[in-house]
N, C-alpha and C positions, 0 to 999 in steps of 0.2 A: 504494500500500500504506500503510495507516494504522498507528498504534502497536499496535493489537490484532493486526493481521496479522503484524507483525514479531515480537511476543512469541510468537505461535503457532509461527512458523517456528523461533525459537530453542529453544522448548520441545520441538519435534519433534526437533531435534538432541540436546537433553539426554536425551530418551527413549531414543534409540539408544545414547547414552553409558552410561546406567544399565543398559540391556539387555546391553551388552557386558560391563559390570562383573559382572553376575549370571552371565553365561556363564563368565567367568574364575573366579569363586568356585566355581561348580558343577564346573568342570573340575578344580580342585585337590581338591575333595572326592572326585570320581570316582577320581582317581589314588591318593588316600590310603586310601579305604574300598572301592574296587572291585577288580575282578580284575586291574587293571594296576598294582598296587602296586609290583611288582618293577622297573617302569620308573623310579621315583624313588628307590629305595633304593640305598645305605644312607642313612638319615636321621640328621642330627646330633642332633636331639631329637625322638623319636618322638611323645611326648605333646604337646610344644609345637607340632609341625607340624600334628597333627590339631586341636588347639585353635585355631590360627591359621586353618586352613581353614574350620572350622565358624563361627568368629566372623566371618570375612570374608563367608561366605555369608549369615549373618544380617543383617549391616550392608548388604550389597548388595541383599538382598530388601527391607529397609526403605526404602532410597533409591529403589529401583524403584517401590515402592508409593506413595511420597509425591513422586514426581518431577514431578507436575502441580500441586503446591501450593507455596506459599511463594515467596520471592524467588529469582530465577534465579541471581544471583551467589553467594548463601549456599549454595545447594544444590550448585553446581559446586565451590566451595571445600571444602565438607564431603566431597564425593565424591573429589576428588583427594587430599585429606588421608588419607582411609581407604585409597585405592589405594596411596599411598606407604608408609604405616605397615604395612599387612598384606603388601604386596608385598615390602618389604625383609625383614620377618620370615620370609616364606615362602622367600626366597632363602637366608637364613641357616640355616633349619632343614632345607631340602631342597637341599643343595649340588649334587646331581646334576641337578636341574631349574632351577638358578639362571639359566643362560643363557636358557632358554625363558621363564622368568618375566620376566626383564629385557626380552626382546623383546616380550612381551605388554604390558608397562607403557609401551612406546613409544607405543601408541595412546592410552593414558590421558593421558599428558603432552600429546600433540598435541591431543586433544579439549579438554582444559582450556584450553590456549592459544587455541583457536578460540573458545570461549564466553566467556572472561574478557577484560577489558581487558589491553593489552600488559604492563603492569607486574606484574599478577597471574599472567598466563600464563608469562612468563619467570621470575618468582619460583618458580613450581611446578617449572619445569625445573631451576633452580639447586638447589632442595631435593632433587630426585631425584638430581642428580649428587652432591651432598654426602652423600646417604644411601647411594649406591653406594660411595663411597670410605670412608664410615664402616663399612659392612658388611664391606668388604674388610679394613679394619684390624682389625675384630673377628674375622674369620675367621682371620687370621694368628696369633691367640693360641691356636688349637686345633690341636695337632700331630697329631691323629688323622686328619685329612683332608688330602689333598694341597694343597699351597700353590698358589694361582692366581697367574698373572702380573698385573702392574699394567696391562698393555695392555688387558685386558678391560674393567675399569671406565672406563678412559680413552676407549675407543672408544664404549662405551655413553653416556658423558657427552657426547661430541661429537654423537652421534646425537640425544640428548635435546634439546640446545641448538639443533641445526639444525632438527629437526622443530617445536620450540616456536616458533622464529623464523618459519618459513614459515607455520605455521597461525595465528600471531598476526597476520601481515600479511594473510592471507586473512580472518581474523575481523574485522579493522579495516575492510577493504574491504567486507565483507558488511554490517557495521553502518552504514557510510557510505552504502551503497546503500539500506539500509532507511530511513535518515533522509532521503535525497534522494527516495526514492519517497513517503515520507510527506508531505514538503513539496509535491512535485508533485501528489500526490493531493489535498491540502488546497486548493492553488491551483486545480486543475481543478474541485473541488467548489464552490469560491467563484465561479469564473467561470460554472459551470453555473447556480448560483443567480441570479447577475446577469443572465445571458441569459434565464433563465425569467422573472425580474421584468420585464425590458425588454419581452419578448414579451407578457407578461400585461398590462402597462400601455400597450401601444401603442394609439393611437386607431384604427389600421387593424386590421380583423378578420383573424385568421390561423387557417386550418383546415389540419390535416394529414389527408389522405385516402389510404387504401391502395388496392390494386388492385381490391378489392371495393366501393369507394365507401363504406367505413365510416369514420366520423369518429374518428380516434385522438386528436387533440389539438385544442383550441380555446381561444383566449384570451378574456378578459372582453369585449372589444369584439365579437368574433364571436358570442358567446352573446347579447349584447344585440341585435345586428342580426338574428339568427335568431329571437329571441322564444321563446315557449314551445315551438315546434316543435324547437328545438335539443336539448331533453331527450327527445324522442320516440325510441323504440326499435322495431326490427322484430321479427319472430317469433322471432329467435334472441337477442334481448336486446341487440343491438348498435345503436349510433346510426348509422343509415343516412342518407347524404346525400339519397337519393331520397325518404325520408320527411320529413326536416327541411326540405329546399328542393328540390322537384322541378325547377324551372326551372334552378337552379344545377347540378343533376346532369346535365341535358340539355346544358347548355353545356360541362360538363367532358367528357362523352362525345364531343361534337363536336370539342373541342380534342384529345382523345386520338386521334381518327380521322384528322383532317387538319391539326391544328395551328392551326386558325382560332379566333379569339376575337371575340365580339361586344362592341363597346364601349358599347352602349346600356345605361343603368342598368336595374336590376331591383329590385322590391320583394319581399323574402323573406317578409314577414309584414305583415298589415294594421296600420295606424297606426304603422308604422316607416319610417324614412327609406330612400330608394332607395340602392342600392350598385352600384358597377362592379367586377365580379370580374376578377381576373388570376390566371393559372395558371402554375406553374413546377414542374419536377421537383425533388424533394429532393436527389437526386444524379444524376449522369449515368448513364443506363440504369436508374434506379430506377423501380419501379412506384408509389412513394409520391409524392403531389402536394401541393404547398403552394398553398393558395388564399388570395389577399389580397383582402379586401373593403374597398374605398374608399368611405367614407360621402360621398355627394354633398353633404350639407348642410355638412359640414366644408370640402369643397372650395369650395363656394359662399361660405361665410363668409370663407375665406382669400382668394379672388379679390375679394370685396367689400372686405376690409380693404386689399388692395393698390391697388384702384381708388380707394378713399377717400383713401388716403395720397397717391397721385399727384394726384387731384383737389384735395386740400387744398393741396398745394404750388402747383399751377397757379392756384387761386383766390386764394391769398395774394398771389402776384405780380400777378395781375390787379387785385385790390382796391387794392394800393398805387398802381397806375397810375391807377385811377379816382379815388382820393382827391383828388389835386391839382386836376384840373378841376372836381370836385364842390365843393371848397372855394371855388374861384373863382366858380362859379355861385351858391352860397349868399351869398357876400359881395356879389356884384352885385345879388342880389335885395334884400338888406337896404338897400343904397344907394338902389335904386329906390323902396322903400317909404318911405324918408325924404324923397323928393322931393315937392314940392308940384305939380309939373307933370303928374303922372300922374292921369288922370281916374278918377273913382270907379268907373266901370263896369269899368275895366281892373285895378283893384286886386284884384279877385277872381281874375284870372289870376295875379297875383304871389303871392297866397296859395296857389293850387294848386301853383305852381312851388316855393314854400318847403316845403309839406307833402311833396311828392314828393321834394324834395332831402333832407328829414329822413329820409324812408323809405329812400331810397337809402343815406344815411349809416349807418342802422341795419343794412342788409344788409351793407355793407362791414365794420362792426364785428363782426358775427356771423361772417363768413368769416374775418377776422383772428383772432378768438378761437378758432375751430376749429383754425386752423393753428398758433397759438402754443403751445397746451397748456402754459401756465406752471405750474410746480410749486407745490403748495400750501405755505403757511407757517402751520401750525396754531398757534393760541393758545388760552389758557383763556378761554372765552366763557360768560357767564351767559345762557342761551338765552331765558328769559322776558323779561328786560329788553331783549335784542337784538331780539326780535320786536316789542315795543311801540315801540321806537325806529324800527324799519324802517317800521312802519305810519304813524307820525307823519310821517317824512320823505317817504314815498310820497304821502300825502295833501297835503302842502305843495307838492310838485312836479307832481302830477297831479290837478287838480280833477276830481271824479267826478260833479258835478251830482246826479242822483237815485240813483246807485249808492252802495253802502255797503261799507266795508272795516273790519274790526275784528279784534281779537285775542281769543283764548279760552284756557281752560286752568285747571286747579284747583291746580297746583303753584305755590309761591311762588318757588322758585329751582330751576334745573336746569343744573348746570355741564357743559360739553362741551369737546372739543378740536376746533377747526376753524379754517380760514382765514376770518375774518369778511368779507373783501372778496369772496371767492368765494361764500360763503353768501348775501351780499346780492345778488349777481348771479343766483343760482339762484332766490331768492324773487321777484326782480323779474320774471323770465321766467314763473314759475308764476302770480303774481298778475295780471300783464298778460293771460295767456291766460285765466284764470278770469273777469276782468272783460270780456274781449272775447267769449268763446264760452260762458261758463257762465251764461247767462240764458235764461229762457223768452221766447218771442215777445211783444213788447209790454210786458214787465215789466222793472224795474230789476234790475241784478245785485246779489246779496248774497254777498259773499266774506268768509271768516273764516280767520285764521291761528291754528291751534289747536296749542298746545305742551303736551306731556305725556310721561310715561314709561309704556311698555307693561307688560304683565304680567311680562316678563323683566327689567324695569328699564332697557330701552334708550331713551335720549332720542329723541323723535320730533317731527316737525312735520307737520301735515296742513294743506294748503291746500284748503279746501272751498268749493264753489259750489252754487247751487240751480238749476242749469241742467238740460237734458234728459239729461245724461250722454253717454258715448261708446260707440258700438256696439262689440261684442266684436271684430268683424272689423277695425275701425280701431284699437282699443286695442292689439292685438298688434303694430302697426307704428308706434306713436306715437313711439318713441325712435330710429327709423331716420333717418339723415341725409337731408335733402332731401325727407322725406315731409311733406306738408301737405294739408289739405282746403280751405284758403283760397286764393283767387286772389291775395291780398295778402301771403301768408306765404312764408318761405324754407325752412321745414322744418328749420332748424338750432337753433332755440331750445331745444327739449326735449332734443335730442341733446347740445348743449353743456352743458346743465344736468346731465344724468346723468354726463357725463364729469367735470365739476367735483366732483360728489359722490363718484365713484370715486377721484379724486385725494385726497380727504379721508377715505378708508376708510368712506364712507357709501353708502347706497343710495337710489335714487329709483324709485318704482313708482307706477303708476296703480291705484287701488282703486275698484271700482264700489260705489256706495252702494245698499243695499236699497230705501230710500225715495225714490230719485231723486237726481239731482245727481252731481257728480264729486268725486274726492279724489285729490290727488297727495301721496304720503306719503314723507317723508325720514326715514330711520333713521340716527342719528349714533352716534359713539363717545363714551361718557362719559369725562370727565377722570380719574375714579378708575380706569377700566379701563386706560388707558394708563400711569398711574402705578404700578399694581400689577404691570404686565408688566415 
């Protein structure tokens, strides 16, 4: 129950309170102006009694008419004040009906204590008791009417205090119940929103289907897996599972009949990934069924990541073991090459051993780099100067013969935030691949490192070659670990390069060039972007 529901409940109680007040006033008018006048005679003040009755009826009618407006506490205080004022005047002007009027006021005092906070409710009871004693003292001054005993106002006073105390306790418990219900309702609504958000954001598709196989609820993942058919409706305007996914409806019917479920994946729509459906009842004995659609591509990627992590740890330990004998082999080859006793014809064999040893050492370094995943240490780097320095260092350490490697770009300066050591490693991999594979048959390789800022102002580096390009079927698998088209490659270079870019909040993608050739594009984070964040 929220605050609005609690207010409506209290106003309903106030409505009955004002209705009872109107009945009291009408009853007084009836006795004074109707055929039962002799029941309340003799009157102490004839005109005064009739004036009090009419005035009370008028005030009661106003309070009844405006009972649904205004502040609840103010209306209740105004009402009990009018009840006490006109009730005590009626007791004084109609002494023969005083006991009955005092009894009728018992409900007014109790209702006020129920609707008002305890101090106001008990205050109204105290005011009623004082009013009774005041009216008793006033009545003793009139010798024309018989003197009443003091026991009568005392007993009514005790009754007023008792009923006010009891109803005040009930009112407090009622308000506490309303507050507790409001808090529980808010918590339930909050939990409901959280549950809805969790279900909506689940990568697993979730469908709720009734006994007629109509889709009642579906999260975002389920709608994506169903495709356009998920919005289709039948002749009755309902989303039918048989219309959206006929194969899924057949499997659901089979599960309902004998409880069997086929674990083979099913494709719900063309060009969408396959899913493995699972069925369960919403509640025990319920006809509503929850269908979970597990995306097989997500499962495959998860299995691949687990396999890769295990393979990485195994490869790292194996690479460490290979490193020591490999270092000994390389050192022995160097010593043999320095010896004058080796015939010239056999020095070619030593050269082959040295080359293969270097190749093996490169494989070990790649495997260790994949396993280590060292965190990035970004620095402010001026990208244009860094690219020029990289090309100069590469040309000094890697003679290219007839191949060419140069830098390009129209910007003079381009500041970025990146780990320069890791960027150097990424560019080394990309340039080496471009010089090795980015050439037309019988022609020298022409590779350029192009630095620029794209239309959105993002600093970028393109490593361009003039080779035959990469087929689309191969390009989609370029960055997978251990994927290679060369018999001499490990398939780890591009994978590690992309992981290093991700560690620096950068991206690495292959871009097919319209006029031929290939392009590996790195998009980096500008230094001003990080500073402004």
